[in-house]
ZAMARGU-4260 file (C-alpha; in steps of 0.2 Angstrom, whole numbers, plus 5000, padded with zeros to 4 digits):
<rodrens>
0) 5464/5568/5566 | 5467/5554/5579 | 5483/5544/5582 | 5478/5529/5570 | 5474/5541/5556
5) 5490/5551/5559 | 5500/5534/5558 | 5491/5530/5541 | 5496/5548/5534 | 5514/5545/5541
10) 5515/5529/5531 | 5510/5538/5515 | 5522/5552/5518 | 5536/5539/5521 | 5533/5531/5503
15) 5543/5544/5493 | 5557/5544/5505 | 5557/5525/5503 | 5557/5526/5484 | 5571/5539/5484
20) 5583/5528/5494 | 5578/5512/5484 | 5581/5520/5467 | 5592/5536/5469 | 5610/5535/5466
25) 5614/5542/5484 | 5619/5534/5500 | 5630/5521/5492 | 5629/5504/5501 | 5619/5512/5515
30) 5604/5517/5504 | 5596/5500/5503 | 5597/5498/5522 | 5590/5515/5524 | 5576/5510/5512
35) 5573/5494/5522 | 5572/5504/5538 | 5559/5515/5531 | 5549/5501/5524 | 5549/5492/5541
40) 5544/5507/5550 | 5530/5510/5538 | 5525/5492/5539 | 5524/5493/5558 | 5513/5509/5557
45) 5501/5498/5548 | 5501/5485/5563 | 5499/5499/5576 | 5486/5510/5568 | 5473/5496/5567
50) 5477/5489/5584 | 5475/5507/5592 | 5460/5511/5582 | 5451/5495/5588 | 5457/5495/5606
55) 5453/5514/5609 | 5437/5514/5598 | 5445/5526/5586 | 5439/5518/5570 | 5434/5532/5557
60) 5428/5532/5540 | 5444/5540/5535 | 5454/5526/5542 | 5443/5513/5534 | 5446/5521/5517
65) 5464/5527/5519 | 5472/5513/5529 | 5470/5499/5516 | 5475/5512/5502 | 5491/5517/5511
70) 5495/5498/5513 | 5493/5496/5494 | 5503/5511/5490 | 5517/5506/5501 | 5518/5488/5495
75) 5515/5492/5477 | 5528/5506/5477 | 5541/5494/5485 | 5537/5480/5472 | 5539/5492/5457
80) 5556/5497/5464 | 5560/5479/5466 | 5556/5476/5447 | 5567/5491/5443 | 5581/5483/5452
85) 5578/5466/5444 | 5574/5457/5461 | 5556/5452/5457 | 5548/5447/5440 | 5536/5460/5433
90) 5522/5447/5430 | 5521/5443/5448 | 5519/5461/5452 | 5506/5463/5439 | 5496/5448/5446
95) 5497/5457/5464 | 5492/5474/5457 | 5477/5466/5447 | 5471/5457/5463 | 5471/5474/5472
100) 5461/5483/5458 | 5448/5469/5458 | 5446/5469/5476 | 5445/5488/5477 | 5432/5488/5463
105) 5422/5474/5471 | 5422/5483/5488 | 5416/5499/5479 | 5401/5489/5471 | 5397/5482/5488
110) 5398/5499/5497 | 5385/5506/5485 | 5374/5492/5490 | 5377/5495/5509 | 5388/5480/5511
115) 5404/5481/5520 | 5417/5468/5515 | 5429/5465/5530 | 5446/5459/5527 | 5448/5441/5528
120) 5461/5430/5536 | 5468/5425/5519 | 5469/5444/5514 | 5479/5447/5530 | 5490/5432/5528
125) 5493/5439/5510 | 5498/5456/5517 | 5510/5448/5529 | 5519/5437/5516 | 5520/5452/5504
130) 5528/5463/5517 | 5540/5449/5522 | 5544/5446/5504 | 5548/5464/5501 | 5559/5465/5517
135) 5568/5450/5511 | 5570/5457/5493 | 5576/5474/5499 | 5589/5466/5511 | 5595/5455/5496
140) 5605/5443/5507 | 5613/5429/5498 | 5611/5416/5512 | 5592/5420/5512 | 5589/5420/5493
145) 5580/5403/5494 | 5569/5408/5508 | 5565/5424/5499 | 5560/5414/5483 | 5549/5403/5494
150) 5541/5418/5503 | 5538/5426/5486 | 5529/5410/5479 | 5518/5409/5495 | 5514/5428/5494
155) 5509/5425/5476 | 5498/5410/5480 | 5490/5419/5495 | 5486/5433/5483 | 5477/5422/5471
160) 5468/5412/5486 | 5463/5428/5494 | 5455/5434/5478 | 5446/5418/5476 | 5440/5418/5494
165) 5433/5436/5492 | 5424/5433/5476 | 5417/5416/5482 | 5411/5423/5499 | 5404/5439/5492
170) 5397/5433/5475 | 5380/5439/5480 | 5386/5457/5479 | 5389/5454/5460 | 5373/5444/5457
175) 5362/5459/5451 | 5376/5470/5443 | 5371/5474/5425
</rodrens>
């Protein structure tokens, strides 16, 4: 269990604490800020684990599998909490979750054929905007509400564009699926 993998596991461990502070009626006015701090820390571990793994040649099969899964778990958990709090429309979260299922299924089929589908720049931009959107929505600051909406729409657009990009670039993977 190297450092990047520990950071990935730590990110997963932070998720229930994040959800607790987002939704539990404890902590008063500070609960949201605690949840925000947890989300930001968890998001930073995503940035760090990949950089450390590549720079120190610590890339593992566990990391290749668990890192993107941990990201999805964190972001989707946050979005579900935000739906519960009425800060994001559920249909947007449904589109985002469906995209993740489609890409995960697509990668599974590709892996069975020995094809590795690397993350694209569109997918990375999508993740950055989704995390920024979540941070802005958790903070819920009145002066930033217009910016929050703009970032939400960009995140949604990048979700769709990155899905199309994956499907078009890797359509050969699906060519002989029966």
